[in-house]
Structures are given as C-alpha cells and as structure tokens.
C-alpha positions as CSV (number, residue, x, y, z in Angstrom):
1,M,0.0,-0.1,0.0
2,I,1.2,3.4,-0.8
3,G,0.0,6.8,1.0
4,I,0.1,10.1,-0.9
5,G,-0.2,13.1,1.2
6,G,-0.4,16.7,0.7
7,L,-2.5,17.5,-2.4
8,A,-5.4,19.5,-3.8
9,K,-4.3,22.8,-1.5
10,K,-5.8,25.2,-4.0
11,R,-9.2,26.0,-5.2
12,P,-8.4,25.6,-8.9
13,V,-7.2,21.9,-9.3
14,S,-3.8,22.6,-10.5
15,P,-1.7,20.5,-12.9
16,V,0.3,19.2,-9.9
17,V,-2.5,17.9,-8.2
18,I,-3.7,16.2,-11.5
19,H,-0.3,14.8,-11.9
20,F,-0.3,13.0,-8.5
21,L,-4.2,11.7,-9.0
22,N,-2.9,10.3,-12.2
23,L,0.1,8.6,-10.4
24,G,-2.3,7.1,-7.8
25,K,-4.7,5.6,-10.6
26,E,-1.7,4.3,-12.4
27,L,-0.4,2.4,-9.2
28,T,-4.1,1.5,-8.4
29,K,-4.2,-0.1,-12.0
30,R,-1.0,-2.0,-11.2
31,G,-2.6,-3.5,-8.2
32,H,-1.4,-1.3,-5.4
33,R,-3.7,0.3,-2.8
34,V,-3.2,4.0,-2.7
35,V,-4.4,6.1,0.4
36,F,-4.8,9.8,-0.2
37,M,-4.4,12.2,2.9
38,T,-5.4,15.8,1.8
39,W,-6.7,19.1,3.4
40,P,-10.2,19.3,4.8
41,K,-11.7,21.3,2.3
42,S,-10.2,19.5,-0.8
43,S,-11.0,16.0,-0.2
44,Q,-13.6,15.8,-2.8
45,K,-11.0,16.9,-5.4
46,V,-9.8,13.1,-4.9
47,R,-13.0,11.6,-4.7
48,D,-12.2,9.0,-7.2
49,F,-10.0,7.1,-4.8
50,P,-12.3,5.2,-2.3
51,D,-9.7,5.9,0.6
52,V,-9.2,9.6,1.1
53,F,-8.6,11.0,4.6
54,A,-8.5,15.0,5.6
55,F,-6.0,16.2,8.2
56,P,-7.9,17.8,11.1
57,S,-6.3,21.2,10.4
58,P,-6.5,23.5,7.3
59,R,-3.0,23.1,7.1
60,P,-1.3,19.9,8.8
61,T,1.3,21.3,11.1
62,R,0.0,20.9,14.4
63,I,0.4,18.0,17.1
64,K,-3.0,16.7,16.4
65,D,-2.2,16.3,12.6
66,L,0.7,14.3,13.7
67,W,-1.4,12.0,16.0
68,F,-4.0,11.7,13.0
69,A,-1.3,10.4,10.5
70,L,0.2,8.1,13.0
71,K,-3.5,6.6,13.8
72,R,-3.7,6.1,10.1
73,I,-0.3,4.8,9.3
74,K,-1.0,2.1,12.2
75,E,-4.1,1.2,10.7
76,E,-3.1,1.0,6.9
77,K,0.5,-0.2,7.3
78,P,1.7,1.4,4.2
79,D,4.9,0.2,2.4
80,A,5.4,3.8,1.2
81,I,4.5,7.4,2.1
82,L,4.7,10.1,-0.5
83,A,4.4,13.6,1.0
84,N,3.9,17.2,-0.7
85,F,3.9,20.6,0.2
86,G,2.6,21.5,3.7
87,S,2.2,17.9,4.6
88,V,5.7,16.9,4.4
89,N,6.9,17.8,8.0
90,V,4.1,15.9,9.5
91,L,4.1,12.7,7.2
92,M,7.8,12.3,7.3
93,L,7.7,12.5,11.1
94,A,4.9,10.4,11.6
95,G,6.5,7.7,8.8
96,Y,9.8,7.7,10.8
97,L,8.1,7.1,14.1
98,A,6.0,4.4,12.9
99,K,8.9,2.7,10.8
100,V,7.3,2.8,7.2
101,P,10.2,1.5,4.9
102,I,10.0,3.9,2.2
103,R,9.4,7.7,3.3
104,I,9.6,10.2,0.0
105,A,9.4,13.8,0.1
106,W,8.6,15.7,-3.2
107,Y,10.4,19.0,-3.2
108,H,8.6,21.6,-5.2
109,T,9.6,25.1,-3.9
110,L,13.1,26.7,-4.1
111,N,14.7,27.9,-1.1
112,E,15.4,31.3,-3.0
113,A,11.7,31.5,-3.9
114,I,10.8,31.3,-0.3
115,R,13.3,33.7,1.0
116,L,12.3,36.3,-1.7
117,D,8.4,35.9,-0.8
118,A,8.7,35.6,2.8
119,K,7.2,38.1,5.4
120,R,9.7,36.4,8.2
121,P,12.9,38.0,9.3
122,P,16.4,36.1,8.0
123,W,16.9,34.7,11.6
124,Q,13.6,32.8,11.4
125,I,13.9,31.7,7.9
126,S,17.3,30.2,9.0
127,L,15.7,28.2,11.7
128,L,13.1,26.9,9.5
129,N,15.6,25.7,7.0
130,F,17.3,24.0,9.8
131,R,14.1,22.3,10.7
132,K,13.5,21.3,7.2
133,M,16.8,19.6,7.1
134,L,16.3,17.9,10.1
135,I,13.0,16.5,8.4
136,Y,14.7,15.7,5.3
137,R,17.0,13.3,7.0
138,L,14.1,11.3,8.1
139,C,13.2,10.6,4.6
140,T,14.6,7.7,2.6
141,H,14.4,9.6,-0.6
142,L,13.7,13.1,-2.0
143,V,12.5,13.9,-5.0
144,P,13.0,17.4,-6.6
145,V,11.1,18.4,-9.8
146,S,14.2,19.9,-11.3
147,S,18.0,20.1,-11.2
148,A,17.8,23.1,-9.3
149,G,15.8,21.5,-6.6
150,A,18.2,18.9,-6.5
151,L,21.2,21.4,-6.1
152,D,19.1,22.9,-3.1
153,L,18.8,19.6,-1.4
154,T,22.7,18.9,-1.7
155,T,23.9,22.6,-0.9
156,I,21.3,24.2,1.5
157,Y,19.9,20.7,3.4
158,H,23.2,18.7,2.8
159,I,21.3,15.6,1.7
160,P,23.8,12.8,0.1
161,S,23.0,12.8,-3.9
162,S,22.5,9.1,-3.5
163,R,18.9,9.7,-1.9
164,I,18.0,12.4,-4.7
165,H,16.0,11.3,-7.5
166,I,14.8,13.9,-10.1
167,L,11.1,13.4,-11.5
168,H,9.4,16.1,-13.5
169,N,6.0,17.0,-13.1
170,S,3.6,16.5,-16.2
171,M,0.0,16.9,-17.1
172,P,-2.7,15.2,-19.6
173,D,-2.7,16.6,-23.1
174,P,-5.1,19.4,-23.1
175,L,-6.0,18.9,-26.8
176,K,-7.3,15.5,-25.9
177,Q,-9.5,17.1,-23.1
178,F,-10.7,20.6,-24.2
179,K,-11.8,22.1,-27.2
180,F,-9.5,25.1,-28.4
181,S,-9.3,28.1,-30.6
182,F,-5.9,28.3,-32.1
183,V,-6.6,31.7,-33.7
184,R,-3.5,33.5,-32.1
185,D,-4.1,37.4,-31.0
186,T,-0.8,38.8,-32.0
187,N,-1.5,41.5,-29.7
188,T,-1.8,39.4,-26.5
189,I,0.7,38.0,-24.1
190,V,-0.3,35.7,-21.1
191,C,1.5,35.6,-17.8
192,V,0.5,33.1,-15.4
193,G,1.4,32.8,-11.9
194,R,1.0,33.8,-8.2
195,L,1.3,37.7,-7.8
196,D,4.3,37.6,-5.6
197,I,7.9,38.9,-5.4
198,C,9.7,35.6,-6.8
199,K,7.4,35.3,-9.8
200,G,8.7,38.7,-11.1
201,Q,5.6,40.2,-12.6
202,D,6.8,43.6,-11.8
203,V,9.7,43.0,-14.2
204,L,7.5,42.2,-17.2
205,I,5.2,45.6,-16.2
206,K,8.7,47.4,-16.6
207,G,9.3,45.5,-19.8
208,I,5.9,46.4,-21.3
209,S,6.8,50.2,-20.4
210,L,9.7,50.1,-22.8
211,L,7.6,48.7,-25.5
212,H,4.0,50.2,-25.4
213,H,5.0,53.0,-27.7
214,K,6.1,50.6,-30.3
215,Y,3.0,48.3,-29.8
216,P,0.1,50.3,-28.9
217,D,-2.5,47.3,-29.1
218,L,-0.4,45.2,-26.8
219,V,-2.1,43.7,-23.7
220,V,-0.6,41.4,-21.1
221,K,-3.1,39.4,-19.4
222,F,-1.8,38.5,-15.7
223,I,-3.3,35.4,-14.6
224,G,-3.2,34.5,-11.0
225,A,-3.8,35.8,-7.3
226,G,-1.4,36.9,-4.6
227,P,-0.5,39.5,-2.2
228,M,1.5,41.9,-4.7
229,K,-1.8,42.3,-6.8
230,T,-2.2,46.0,-5.5
231,K,1.4,47.1,-5.7
232,Y,1.7,45.7,-9.4
233,Q,-1.3,47.2,-10.4
234,K,-0.2,50.5,-9.0
235,L,2.9,50.2,-10.8
236,A,1.3,49.7,-14.1
237,D,-0.6,53.0,-13.4
238,E,2.8,54.9,-12.3
239,L,4.6,53.7,-15.8
240,G,1.6,54.6,-17.8
241,V,0.9,51.1,-19.0
242,Q,-2.3,50.3,-17.0
243,D,-4.3,50.0,-20.2
244,H,-1.9,47.3,-21.4
245,C,-1.9,45.2,-18.1
246,H,-5.2,43.2,-17.3
247,F,-5.3,41.4,-14.2
248,L,-7.7,38.4,-14.6
249,G,-7.3,36.7,-11.1
250,E,-7.1,32.9,-10.5
251,L,-8.8,30.9,-12.9
252,P,-9.7,27.4,-13.6
253,H,-7.1,25.2,-15.2
254,D,-9.0,24.9,-18.6
255,E,-9.5,28.7,-19.0
256,V,-6.0,29.3,-18.3
257,L,-5.1,26.9,-21.2
258,K,-7.7,28.5,-23.5
259,H,-5.9,31.8,-22.7
260,L,-2.5,30.5,-23.5
261,A,-3.7,28.9,-26.5
262,R,-4.9,32.2,-28.0
263,S,-2.0,34.1,-27.1
264,T,1.1,35.1,-29.0
265,I,3.6,34.4,-26.5
266,S,3.6,33.2,-22.8
267,V,6.1,35.2,-20.6
268,V,7.2,33.8,-17.3
269,P,9.4,36.6,-15.7
270,S,10.3,34.8,-12.3
271,R,13.3,35.6,-10.2
272,S,13.5,32.2,-8.7
273,D,11.1,29.1,-9.9
274,N,11.6,25.3,-9.4
275,F,9.6,24.1,-11.9
276,P,6.8,26.5,-13.2
277,T,3.6,24.5,-14.4
278,T,2.7,27.3,-16.7
279,V,5.8,26.7,-18.8
280,I,4.3,23.0,-19.4
281,E,1.1,24.4,-20.2
282,S,2.2,26.9,-22.6
283,L,4.0,24.1,-24.3
284,S,1.1,21.9,-24.3
285,V,-0.8,24.3,-26.5
286,G,2.2,25.1,-28.8
287,T,2.6,28.6,-27.3
288,P,6.3,29.7,-27.4
289,V,7.7,30.7,-24.1
290,I,9.9,34.0,-22.9
291,A,11.1,32.8,-19.5
292,S,14.0,33.7,-17.0
293,N,17.0,31.9,-17.2
294,T,16.7,30.7,-13.5
295,G,15.9,27.5,-11.2
296,G,14.5,24.5,-13.1
297,I,13.4,26.5,-16.0
298,P,16.1,25.6,-18.3
299,D,15.4,22.1,-17.6
300,I,11.9,22.3,-19.3
301,F,12.9,24.0,-22.7
302,Q,15.7,24.8,-24.9
303,H,16.7,28.4,-25.6
304,N,16.0,29.5,-29.1
305,K,14.1,26.4,-30.0
306,E,10.9,26.1,-28.0
307,G,11.4,29.8,-26.5
308,L,13.8,32.4,-25.3
309,L,15.5,32.4,-22.0
310,V,16.3,36.1,-20.5
311,P,18.0,36.9,-17.4
312,P,15.9,37.3,-14.3
313,G,15.0,40.5,-13.0
314,D,16.1,42.5,-16.2
315,P,13.2,44.7,-17.8
316,Q,15.4,45.8,-20.5
317,A,16.4,42.1,-21.7
318,L,12.7,40.9,-21.5
319,A,11.4,43.7,-23.5
320,H,14.1,43.0,-26.2
321,S,12.9,39.2,-26.3
322,I,9.6,40.2,-26.5
323,D,10.2,42.6,-29.3
324,I,12.1,39.9,-31.4
325,M,9.1,37.6,-30.7
326,L,6.5,39.8,-31.7
327,S,8.3,41.3,-34.8
328,H,8.9,37.7,-36.4
329,E,5.9,35.7,-37.2
330,E,7.9,32.7,-38.7
331,L,10.1,32.7,-35.4
332,R,7.0,32.3,-33.4
333,R,5.3,29.6,-35.6
334,K,8.6,27.5,-35.6
335,M,9.0,27.8,-31.7
336,G,5.3,26.7,-31.5
337,E,5.7,23.8,-33.2
338,H,8.9,22.7,-31.3
339,A,6.9,23.7,-28.0
340,R,4.1,21.1,-28.7
341,Q,6.5,18.2,-29.7
342,R,8.6,19.1,-26.7
343,F,5.6,18.6,-24.5
344,L,4.6,15.5,-26.2
345,N,8.0,14.0,-25.9
346,A,8.8,14.9,-22.2
347,F,5.8,16.2,-20.1
348,E,2.7,14.4,-21.5
349,S,1.3,12.2,-18.6
350,S,1.0,8.8,-20.6
351,K,4.8,9.3,-21.0
352,V,5.7,10.3,-17.6
353,I,3.4,8.7,-15.2
354,P,4.1,5.1,-16.0
355,K,7.9,5.6,-15.6
356,Q,7.3,7.5,-12.3
357,A,5.4,4.3,-11.5
358,D,8.2,2.2,-12.4
359,Y,10.4,4.0,-10.1
360,L,8.2,3.8,-7.0
361,E,7.5,0.0,-7.5
362,H,11.3,-0.4,-7.8
363,L,11.6,0.9,-4.2
364,V,8.7,-0.9,-2.6
365,L,9.2,-4.4,-4.5
C-alpha cells in the first residue's frame, strides 16, 4: 500500500494535483492500494479514490495532525509514504516514528523563492531551514522536480545525492481534453503565476513600459492571485501602462489553457522558480515561451528552440526578447511547433506517469 499526502491545496485544481492523481490511478491499476491524505476542504477533489482522509487542520502542521497521521499509518500499514507541500513535516515524522520502510518527500519550491516571498526575518528563515533539514534526514528518498531543486537539497540541506532522484511534473494532453481556438491574437501576451515577488511580474510590467509605444495595442493578461496584486496594479499605473495590463485573477485550469492557446507568447519572468507549471501548459498548446534563465526553467525548454531565456530581473532584456518574438511571425510559428513536440515527448502524462510508477515500484517491491 502506498500513501500520498498533501494534495489539492488550491481551489482551482492545479496540474500538480492532477499529476499525483494520475500517479495514484496508475499505481492502483498495477494492483497497489493507494490512500490519499489531504486538506479538509480539498478531499472532494480526490473523490475518485475510495480511501481519502482529511487532516484535522486546514494546514497539517499541528500535533493533532501528527497523531492523526500516526493513527492512519498504524491502521493502513503502508509500504511507502509520498508527501507534498505542507504535509511533508508531519508525514515524514509520522512515517519515521511508525517505521514505514519508504518515506519520500517531493521538493516543489526552491529555497530562494521562499526567501524572496517570505514575510519573516532572516533568523526565522534560517531556523525553518534547519528544521526542514532535520525532517529531510528522516526521509529515505527525496524527489526534486528539477535539477535546481536537486542542487538545493545537496547544498542547503546537505542531503546525499544518493538519496535524490529528479522526477518532472507532467500533465495530460489538453488537446485531447478540451476544445481550443488556435486563432492567435498577435497583440496578446499571457503571464500565469502567483502575484508575488519571486514570480517577477513587476519585471514584465517594466518591460512593457519600454514597448508600449511601439506596440500600442499590446495587452498582457496576468492570470493569478497573490499579495502583490495591488502594488503591481499601482506600478502599471505609475508607468502609464495600466491599459496594457489586465489582471484576471485566479482561473480554472481549462480557462488558463484557453488563454494560453490564444496568446502569441507566454512570458514567465520569475526571479526564482523550481519547475513552473505554466511553462509546461504553454508548451502543451504550442505557445512559445519567454522565461527567466533561472532555477529549473532551463530543464523544461531549450533557448532558441521552444522559446527564449532571459536574465532574471532584467526588464530591458525581457523587452528586447518580447520585441524579437512579436516582430518575427515565422520564428513564433517554428517555436510553437517545437514547443508542442517538446511537451508530447517529455511532459505528457501518458509518457511520464508510467516511468514514475516504475520508480516507486522499484522502491517498494
């Protein structure tokens, strides 16, 4: 039996959640019993599975969540536990105390991104990093979703590379799930991501301020919510590009894909990012990407093939790359074709999920 913890934490079901649901289905199909442990308000999102338990707390970080996990583990006697996001500390500690043979923590967020967005003093971040290092030492295996995550684990948390195995996220082919209009709007750019410092939307707003006179009809659709929304709207107003910047808020996954499919470019201006799902989403609908050359982004696509990589935090470089892409239709077309093929070869669920199930079976059998 395999337990998967810490899914469906956001209201719109994210591709990361879908990835682990599909992994659970694949393991079930192979004869394994899979139990999900998730957040109280999110348990309905994994209703396809008969065994779904919700932690007592909205975020499982309390003693009662630890006791709850220990009780479930005692009853279920799993061979392996997979933990994601906020459930990692509780589930890895519970798994260690209950002597579960295989204890796997997925590593989704880079330490630098946490530091950039943190509303905590540096000493507190250092203390939390130390606590996380102790938790990671209780894991038998750690799975970063990019090479940048693997570097974090070895350099910041001092985890031996022998316990680290990189597994990329995936998503089902949206062209088999949804109907899209592929009439590209050459005046539209889409930027998907949480509105926070590490995601760098302010860099894109500054870049647009350098381009809006050349492209007076250009519109950037910002999809996502976050604490920096008001400040970014104010920045757009101060730079005189408020009419070019449309903040659409959080949208369901299928709506995000539709916006990406109709846009001419997807821009990911992150200062730090482990493995941004929006890049995979963009590739999946054949939309070329301009993204920061940081974190795990270079793992996803190649510069000058599926898109362009730019230095993080550099509005001038970003504006220059956007200008190149907007002014060369044939370049966009070729990059879009390569983007779609890259997705099918490397990130489409039917290719990725069986290999990840093989990895897990190798550990538990």
